[in-house]
C-alpha positions as CSV (number, residue, x, y, z in Angstrom):
1,X,0.0,0.0,0.0
2,X,1.6,3.3,-1.1
3,X,1.4,6.1,1.4
4,X,-0.9,8.9,0.4
5,X,-0.4,12.5,1.4
6,X,-2.7,11.9,4.4
7,X,-0.4,9.0,5.5
8,X,2.6,11.3,5.9
9,X,3.4,13.5,8.8
10,X,3.7,17.2,8.4
11,X,7.2,18.8,8.5
12,X,6.4,20.3,11.9
13,X,5.4,16.8,13.2
14,X,8.6,15.3,11.9
15,X,10.6,18.0,13.8
16,X,8.6,17.3,17.0
17,X,9.1,13.5,16.6
18,X,12.9,13.9,16.2
19,X,13.1,16.0,19.4
20,X,10.7,13.7,21.3
21,X,12.6,10.5,20.4
22,X,16.2,11.7,21.1
23,X,17.7,12.7,24.4
24,X,20.8,14.6,23.4
25,X,21.7,17.4,21.0
26,X,24.4,20.0,20.1
27,X,24.0,23.3,21.9
28,X,25.7,26.4,20.5
29,X,26.1,29.6,22.6
30,X,28.2,32.7,22.1
31,X,31.5,32.7,23.9
32,X,31.8,35.2,26.7
33,X,33.9,36.2,29.7
34,X,33.9,39.1,32.2
35,X,34.6,41.6,29.4
36,X,31.5,40.5,27.4
37,X,30.6,38.6,24.3
38,X,33.4,37.3,22.0
39,X,31.1,36.6,19.0
40,X,32.7,33.2,18.7
41,X,30.6,30.0,19.0
42,X,31.0,27.4,21.8
43,X,29.5,24.0,21.1
44,X,28.9,20.9,23.2
45,X,26.6,17.9,23.4
46,X,24.0,18.2,26.1
47,X,21.0,16.1,27.3
48,X,17.4,17.3,27.2
49,X,13.8,16.3,27.2
50,X,10.6,17.9,26.0
51,X,8.1,19.3,28.4
52,X,4.9,20.7,26.8
53,X,6.7,20.7,23.5
54,X,9.7,22.8,24.7
55,X,13.3,21.5,25.2
56,X,14.5,21.6,28.8
57,X,18.3,21.3,28.7
58,X,20.5,19.9,31.5
59,X,24.0,21.5,31.3
60,X,26.8,20.3,33.6
61,X,27.7,22.9,36.2
62,X,31.2,23.5,34.9
63,X,30.3,23.8,31.3
64,X,31.1,27.1,29.5
65,X,27.5,27.5,28.4
66,X,26.6,28.6,31.9
67,X,29.0,31.5,31.6
68,X,28.0,32.4,28.0
69,X,24.3,32.6,28.7
70,X,24.7,35.1,31.5
71,X,26.2,37.6,29.0
72,X,24.2,36.5,25.9
73,X,21.2,34.2,26.1
74,X,21.0,33.6,22.3
75,X,21.7,30.1,21.2
76,X,21.0,27.3,18.7
77,X,20.2,23.7,19.3
78,X,20.6,20.9,16.7
79,X,19.2,17.3,17.1
80,X,19.5,14.4,14.7
81,X,17.5,11.3,14.3
82,X,19.2,8.7,16.4
83,X,20.5,5.7,14.3
84,X,22.6,3.2,16.1
85,X,24.3,0.4,14.1
86,X,23.8,-1.3,11.8
87,X,21.9,1.6,10.3
88,X,24.5,4.1,11.4
89,X,27.3,2.2,9.7
90,X,25.2,2.0,6.5
91,X,24.6,5.7,6.6
92,X,28.3,6.4,6.8
93,X,29.1,4.0,4.0
94,X,26.7,5.6,1.6
95,X,27.5,9.1,2.9
96,X,23.9,9.7,3.9
97,X,23.0,12.0,6.9
98,X,20.1,11.4,9.3
99,X,17.2,13.9,9.2
100,X,17.8,16.6,11.8
101,X,16.2,19.7,13.4
102,X,18.0,23.0,13.9
103,X,16.4,25.5,16.4
104,X,17.4,29.0,17.2
105,X,16.2,30.8,20.3
106,X,17.1,31.9,23.8
107,X,18.6,29.7,26.5
108,X,17.0,30.7,29.7
109,X,17.9,29.4,33.2
110,X,15.2,28.1,35.5
111,X,14.9,29.2,39.1
112,X,15.1,26.6,41.9
113,X,11.4,26.0,42.1
114,X,11.1,25.4,38.3
115,X,14.1,23.1,38.3
116,X,12.3,20.9,40.9
117,X,9.2,20.8,38.7
118,X,11.3,19.9,35.6
119,X,13.0,17.2,37.6
120,X,9.6,15.8,38.7
121,X,8.4,15.8,35.1
122,X,11.5,14.0,34.0
123,X,11.1,11.4,36.8
124,X,7.5,10.8,35.8
125,X,8.5,10.4,32.1
126,X,11.2,7.9,33.0
127,X,8.9,6.0,35.3
128,X,6.1,5.9,32.6
129,X,8.4,4.7,29.8
130,X,9.9,1.9,32.0
131,X,6.4,0.8,33.0
132,X,5.4,0.5,29.4
133,X,8.4,-1.6,28.6
134,X,8.0,-3.8,31.7
135,X,4.3,-4.5,31.0
136,X,4.6,-4.9,27.2
137,X,3.3,-7.9,25.3
138,X,5.5,-10.6,23.8
139,X,5.4,-8.9,20.4
140,X,6.8,-5.6,21.8
141,X,9.3,-7.2,24.2
142,X,10.5,-9.4,21.3
143,X,11.5,-6.4,19.3
144,X,12.9,-4.4,22.2
145,X,15.0,-7.4,23.4
146,X,16.8,-7.4,20.0
147,X,17.8,-3.8,20.7
148,X,20.6,-2.6,23.0
149,X,18.4,-0.8,25.4
150,X,21.4,0.7,27.2
151,X,22.2,2.8,24.2
152,X,18.8,3.2,22.6
153,X,16.4,3.6,25.5
154,X,15.6,7.3,26.0
155,X,14.6,6.8,29.6
156,X,17.8,5.0,30.5
157,X,19.9,7.7,28.9
158,X,18.0,10.4,30.7
159,X,18.1,8.7,34.1
160,X,21.6,10.0,35.0
161,X,20.2,13.6,35.0
162,X,18.5,12.7,38.3
163,X,21.7,11.6,39.9
164,X,22.1,13.7,43.0
165,X,25.9,13.3,42.8
166,X,26.0,15.2,39.5
167,X,25.4,18.9,39.4
168,X,23.5,20.5,36.5
169,X,22.1,23.9,35.6
170,X,18.7,23.5,33.9
171,X,17.5,25.7,31.1
172,X,14.4,26.2,29.0
173,X,15.0,26.7,25.3
174,X,12.5,29.3,23.9
175,X,12.1,29.0,20.2
176,X,12.5,31.7,17.6
177,X,13.0,29.6,14.5
178,X,12.9,26.0,13.4
179,X,14.4,24.3,10.3
180,X,14.0,20.7,9.3
181,X,16.9,19.2,7.3
182,X,15.9,16.0,5.5
183,X,18.2,13.0,4.7
184,X,19.2,14.5,1.4
185,X,20.3,17.8,2.9
186,X,17.2,19.7,1.8
187,X,16.1,22.4,4.3
188,X,12.5,23.2,5.2
189,X,11.5,26.1,7.3
190,X,8.8,25.5,9.9
191,X,6.7,28.3,11.4
192,X,7.1,28.5,15.1
193,X,3.3,28.4,15.6
194,X,3.1,25.2,13.5
195,X,5.9,23.6,15.5
196,X,4.3,24.6,18.8
197,X,0.8,23.4,17.7
198,X,2.1,20.0,16.5
199,X,2.1,17.0,18.9
200,X,4.8,14.4,19.2
201,X,4.0,10.9,18.1
202,X,3.0,8.3,20.7
203,X,5.8,6.1,19.4
204,X,8.5,8.7,19.7
205,X,9.8,7.7,23.2
206,X,10.5,4.2,22.0
207,X,11.4,5.0,18.4
208,X,15.2,4.4,18.6
209,X,14.8,1.1,20.4
210,X,12.1,-0.1,17.9
211,X,14.2,0.8,14.9
212,X,17.3,-0.8,16.3
213,X,15.5,-3.9,17.5
214,X,14.0,-4.5,14.0
215,X,17.2,-3.7,12.2
216,X,19.2,-6.1,14.4
217,X,16.8,-9.0,13.6
218,X,17.5,-10.9,10.4
219,X,13.9,-12.2,10.4
220,X,12.4,-8.7,10.7
221,X,14.8,-7.4,8.0
222,X,13.6,-10.1,5.6
223,X,10.0,-9.0,6.4
224,X,11.0,-5.5,5.3
225,X,12.2,-6.9,2.0
226,X,8.9,-8.7,1.6
227,X,7.0,-5.4,2.3
228,X,8.9,-3.7,-0.5
229,X,7.8,-6.5,-2.8
230,X,4.2,-6.9,-1.8
231,X,3.3,-3.4,-0.8
232,X,5.4,-1.3,-3.2
233,X,6.2,-3.7,-6.0
234,X,9.9,-3.0,-5.4
235,X,12.2,-6.0,-5.6
236,X,14.6,-5.1,-2.8
237,X,17.8,-7.0,-2.2
238,X,18.0,-5.8,1.4
239,X,16.2,-3.3,3.6
240,X,16.4,-1.4,6.9
241,X,13.7,0.3,8.9
242,X,14.4,4.0,8.7
243,X,11.6,5.6,10.8
244,X,8.3,4.8,12.4
245,X,5.3,7.0,13.3
246,X,1.6,6.5,14.0
247,X,0.7,6.7,10.3
248,X,3.3,4.3,8.9
249,X,7.0,3.7,8.5
250,X,9.9,4.5,6.1
251,X,12.1,1.8,4.7
252,X,15.6,2.1,3.2
253,X,15.6,-0.5,0.5
254,X,18.4,-1.7,-1.8
255,X,16.8,-1.8,-5.2
256,X,18.0,-1.8,-8.8
257,X,18.6,1.7,-10.1
258,X,18.0,3.0,-13.7
259,X,19.7,1.5,-16.7
260,X,23.0,3.2,-17.4
261,X,24.3,4.2,-20.8
262,X,26.2,0.9,-21.2
263,X,23.0,-1.1,-20.4
264,X,24.0,-2.1,-16.9
265,X,22.0,-1.6,-13.7
266,X,23.4,-1.2,-10.2
267,X,21.7,-1.6,-6.8
268,X,21.2,1.7,-4.9
269,X,19.6,2.5,-1.6
270,X,16.2,4.4,-1.8
271,X,13.7,5.5,0.7
272,X,10.1,4.1,0.6
273,X,7.0,4.9,2.6
274,X,4.6,2.2,3.8
275,X,1.3,3.4,5.4
276,X,-0.6,1.6,8.1
277,X,-4.2,0.6,7.6
278,X,-5.0,2.1,11.0
279,X,-3.0,4.6,12.9
280,X,-0.8,3.1,15.6
281,X,-1.9,4.9,18.8
282,X,0.8,3.2,20.9
283,X,3.8,0.9,20.7
284,X,1.5,-2.2,21.2
285,X,-0.6,-1.2,18.3
286,X,2.4,-0.7,16.1
287,X,3.9,-4.1,16.9
288,X,0.5,-5.8,16.4
289,X,0.1,-4.2,13.0
290,X,3.7,-5.1,12.1
291,X,3.1,-8.8,12.9
292,X,-0.2,-8.8,10.9
293,X,1.6,-7.2,7.9
294,X,4.4,-9.8,8.1
295,X,1.8,-12.6,8.0
296,X,0.0,-11.0,5.1
297,X,3.2,-10.5,3.2
298,X,4.2,-14.2,3.7
299,X,0.8,-15.3,2.4
300,X,1.1,-13.1,-0.6
301,X,4.6,-14.3,-1.4
302,X,3.4,-17.9,-1.0
303,X,0.6,-17.2,-3.4
304,X,3.1,-15.8,-6.0
305,X,5.1,-19.0,-5.6
306,X,2.1,-21.3,-6.0
307,X,2.8,-22.9,-2.6
């Protein structure tokens, strides 16, 4: 089933999903000291989470950002789709970049009371995500167990922010502009009001683990190849799951390219969209539909083979 326009997320929703599925990004602030702004950029990787659609950033107490923002609160924040191996290695080999979001705005420190509220929200998020994983069905746990949860679980990667032995300064990033950069390097401006009005996908907190779990499983990868054949009429030699949302998923398939001048054809990696019959409102619904689609694809292939 080819995805129609209605089965594809808006650019604003794609931005919100990238931010909601990751837990770290590159923060840029303007270097400063007691004499003022230096108009040079300082960059480091920091951890964050979304609260009511806004990034709340945890910066280690001794990080230079804490000095910079006292003098000049302007900053930018870049977050990429998180692709652990084997997909990350494939991206590097074909010189492909993950989709990413670039934000500009102000980096504003929270007072002590708001820091406590942010920490409570973070604690609730971590507890909720762990509860979902613990109580998940066999189909969900089967996929997640194939993933390295230590490196792909958002909740596990955010948990260290609550360590009382580590000191952080907490900031809210207030948005002034938003740009979505797709996997081909194309840039798409997003209106701030559209970004703020969009909601993150219910699958976002588990997205990296789901993608990695499926891509680490040979059986699931073979099913992706079958989807390319049965749903898209694309005879893929190999395939990886690229992204998932409530409306469907994106596959990176290795298919034959166009005929060259000498009559030969080479395999190339191309992105394809496969839509769900029904929106996946949670991780259980996604895994349930995936299993159904795998069964249907096997039946279709068996029919082709006359078995």
